[in-house]
C-alpha positions in Angstrom: 83.1 178.1 120.2 79.9 179.0 122.1 77.9 176.3 123.8 74.4 177.0 125.2 70.8 175.9 126.0 67.6 176.5 128.0 67.4 176.5 131.8 64.6 175.3 134.0 64.1 172.8 136.8 64.2 169.3 135.2 60.9 167.4 135.1 60.8 164.6 137.6 59.0 161.8 135.7 59.7 158.1 135.6 62.3 156.8 133.2 60.8 155.4 130.0 60.6 151.6 130.0 62.2 151.6 126.6 65.5 152.9 128.0 68.3 150.3 128.0 68.7 148.6 131.3 71.8 149.6 133.2 73.7 147.5 135.7 73.3 148.9 139.2 76.4 150.7 140.2 77.0 152.6 143.4 78.8 156.0 143.4 80.9 154.5 146.2 82.5 152.1 143.8 86.1 153.1 143.1 87.0 151.2 139.9 88.8 153.9 137.8 88.6 153.8 134.0 91.5 154.2 131.6 92.7 157.9 131.7 93.7 157.6 128.0 90.1 156.7 127.1 88.5 160.1 126.9 84.9 161.4 126.4 83.0 164.7 126.3 79.5 164.3 127.7 77.4 167.1 126.1 74.4 167.7 128.5 71.3 169.5 127.0 67.8 170.0 128.3 66.6 168.4 125.1 63.9 169.0 122.5 61.2 166.8 120.9 61.4 169.0 117.7 63.5 166.8 115.5 64.2 169.4 112.8 65.5 172.0 115.3 67.5 169.4 117.2 69.3 168.5 114.0 70.5 172.1 113.5 71.2 172.9 117.1 72.1 170.1 119.6 73.4 167.8 116.8 75.4 170.7 115.3 76.9 171.6 118.6 78.0 168.0 119.3 79.4 167.7 115.8 81.4 170.9 116.2 82.8 169.6 119.6 83.7 166.3 118.0 85.6 168.2 115.2 87.4 170.4 117.7 88.4 167.6 120.0 89.2 164.6 117.9 90.9 162.7 120.8 87.6 162.6 122.7 84.5 160.5 122.0 81.4 162.8 122.2 78.4 161.4 124.2 74.9 162.8 124.8 72.6 163.2 127.8 69.3 165.1 128.2 68.0 166.4 131.5 64.3 166.5 130.6 62.9 163.0 131.3 59.6 164.1 129.7 61.5 164.7 126.4 63.5 161.5 126.8 60.3 159.5 127.3 58.5 161.2 124.5 61.3 160.6 122.0 61.5 156.9 123.0 57.8 156.4 122.7 57.2 158.4 119.6 60.4 157.9 117.6 62.1 154.9 119.2 65.0 157.2 119.9 66.8 156.3 123.1 68.7 159.0 124.9 70.4 158.8 128.3 69.6 161.0 131.2 72.7 162.2 133.1 72.8 159.4 135.6 72.4 156.8 132.8 75.1 158.5 130.8 77.6 158.4 133.7 76.9 154.7 134.3 77.4 154.0 130.7 80.8 155.8 130.6 81.9 153.8 133.6 80.8 150.5 132.0 82.6 151.4 128.8 85.9 152.1 130.7 86.3 155.8 130.2 88.8 157.4 132.7 88.8 161.0 131.4 85.5 162.8 131.1 84.5 166.4 130.5 80.9 167.4 131.0 79.9 170.3 128.8 76.4 171.8 129.3 74.6 173.6 126.5 72.9 175.8 129.1 72.6 179.6 128.7 73.3 180.2 132.4 74.1 178.5 135.7 70.6 177.6 136.7 68.9 174.5 138.2 69.8 172.4 135.2 73.5 173.1 135.7 73.4 172.6 139.5 71.7 169.3 139.1 74.0 168.1 136.4 77.1 168.9 138.6 75.6 167.1 141.5 74.6 164.0 139.5 78.0 163.8 137.8 80.1 164.5 140.9 78.5 161.5 142.6 80.7 159.4 140.3 84.0 161.3 140.7 85.8 158.4 142.2 85.2 156.3 139.1 87.3 158.6 136.9 91.0 159.7 136.8 89.9 163.1 135.4 86.4 164.6 135.7 85.9 168.2 134.7 83.0 170.6 133.9 82.6 173.1 131.1 80.6 176.3 131.8 77.3 177.6 130.5 77.2 180.4 127.8 76.8 183.2 130.3 79.2 182.7 133.2 81.9 185.4 133.2 81.3 189.1 132.8 83.0 189.1 129.4 80.5 186.5 128.2 77.7 189.1 128.3 79.8 191.5 126.2 80.6 188.8 123.6 77.0 187.5 123.4 75.5 191.0 123.1 77.9 192.1 120.4 77.4 188.8 118.5 73.6 189.0 118.7 73.8 192.6 117.3 75.7 191.3 114.3 73.5 188.4 113.5 70.1 189.9 114.1 68.3 191.8 111.3 69.5 195.3 110.7 66.9 197.4 112.5 65.5 200.7 111.1 64.2 203.6 113.1 61.3 202.5 115.5 62.2 198.8 115.1 63.2 196.6 118.0 64.5 193.1 118.6 62.9 191.2 121.5 64.6 188.1 122.9 62.5 185.5 124.7 64.5 183.7 127.4 63.1 180.8 129.5 63.3 182.4 132.9 63.7 180.7 136.3 63.2 181.2 140.0 66.9 180.3 140.5 69.1 183.4 141.3 70.7 183.0 137.9 67.7 184.6 136.4 69.7 187.8 136.9 71.5 186.8 133.7 68.6 188.1 131.7 68.4 191.7 133.0 72.2 191.7 133.0 72.2 190.9 129.2 69.6 193.6 128.7 71.8 196.1 130.5 74.8 195.1 128.3 72.7 196.0 125.3 72.1 199.4 126.8 75.9 199.8 127.5 76.6 199.0 123.9 74.2 201.6 122.7 71.5 199.1 121.5 68.6 200.5 123.4 66.2 198.9 121.0 67.3 195.4 122.0 65.1 194.0 124.8 65.3 190.8 126.8 62.3 189.1 128.5 61.4 185.7 129.9 58.5 183.2 130.0 58.9 182.2 133.6 61.0 184.9 135.3 61.9 188.6 135.0 61.6 190.7 132.9 58.1 189.6 131.8 56.3 190.4 128.6 54.4 193.3 130.3 57.8 195.0 131.0 58.8 194.5 127.4 55.6 196.1 126.1 56.1 199.1 128.4 59.7 199.6 127.4 59.0 199.3 123.7 56.1 201.8 123.9 58.4 204.3 125.8 60.9 204.0 123.0 58.0 204.5 120.4 58.8 201.3 118.7 56.5 200.2 115.8 57.9 196.9 114.6 59.4 194.1 116.7 61.6 191.2 115.6 60.8 188.4 118.1 63.3 185.6 118.6 64.2 183.0 121.3 67.1 183.4 123.6 67.3 179.6 123.8 69.5 176.9 122.2 66.6 175.5 120.3 63.4 176.9 118.7 61.3 174.3 120.4 58.0 174.4 122.3 58.4 177.8 124.0 59.5 179.4 120.7 56.8 177.9 118.6 53.9 178.3 121.1 54.7 180.8 123.9 56.5 183.1 121.6 55.2 182.8 118.0 51.9 180.9 118.5 48.5 182.1 117.6 47.0 181.7 121.1 45.8 184.8 123.0 48.7 184.6 125.6 51.5 184.1 123.1 54.0 187.0 122.9 53.3 187.5 119.2 49.6 187.9 119.9 50.1 190.2 122.9 52.5 192.5 121.1 50.2 192.6 118.1 47.3 193.5 120.4 49.4 196.4 121.7 49.7 197.8 118.2 53.1 196.5 117.2 54.0 194.9 113.9 55.6 191.5 114.8 58.0 189.4 112.8 59.0 186.2 114.6 62.4 184.6 113.9 62.1 180.9 114.8 65.8 180.2 115.0 67.5 178.9 118.2 70.9 180.2 119.3 72.4 176.9 118.5 71.7 177.5 114.8 74.1 180.4 114.6 77.7 179.3 114.0 78.9 182.6 115.5 77.5 181.6 118.9 
């Protein structure tokens, strides 16, 4: 079962006033919960797109709940901007990581597994580990799952899976994946995945990023060198949210769709997040 999401530095904004008040608890407190009361905390960046959240984050959490019936599945988002927006717009209250940990302590859980839906081990993952680890003395068992791309074989599995689920390309057709990108060293995951596509003989599969390397200019150059005419454009993110709808497939001059069209390519966006594919 693959579990993944986007990676970027979390937004440092005030917690929404609509969030439930939490009793102040110090990480130094050592009251340990019942080890037989178990929870999996699924940590996602989050999205304000309700439709795509239902078929990605909700679906992932549901699959985890089915696979681990002895555990209660809990949710936390890392983007405070998204948490606040959902609270103000929809009345939907979602914990950030610190709030989720305090809630688990208050509810008496003693065994907790924190499973991120991140694509790679970036700022989001590092911050999650730091926040959760501050409460390690409050649990008999506290463990972490890993992001989608962690071990070398993860790249092989993902590249082969994406090849199977993407449209069957004809001559002079390419698939371009838009990743988030980051200035964290883990940005190397994107060119590593691109290299895996080459090793697998899929030289018409390209990987770019919005905020890292490779950039869209690199993708344009590589596609032209390969004499590509049509490009399927799709997000390498758990959800088809703001980046996918606007930066990738929007009608603005700086969207990837517009840039690729201006360079003479036929472009067909696929607005489907990785979390929508059962194979992943």
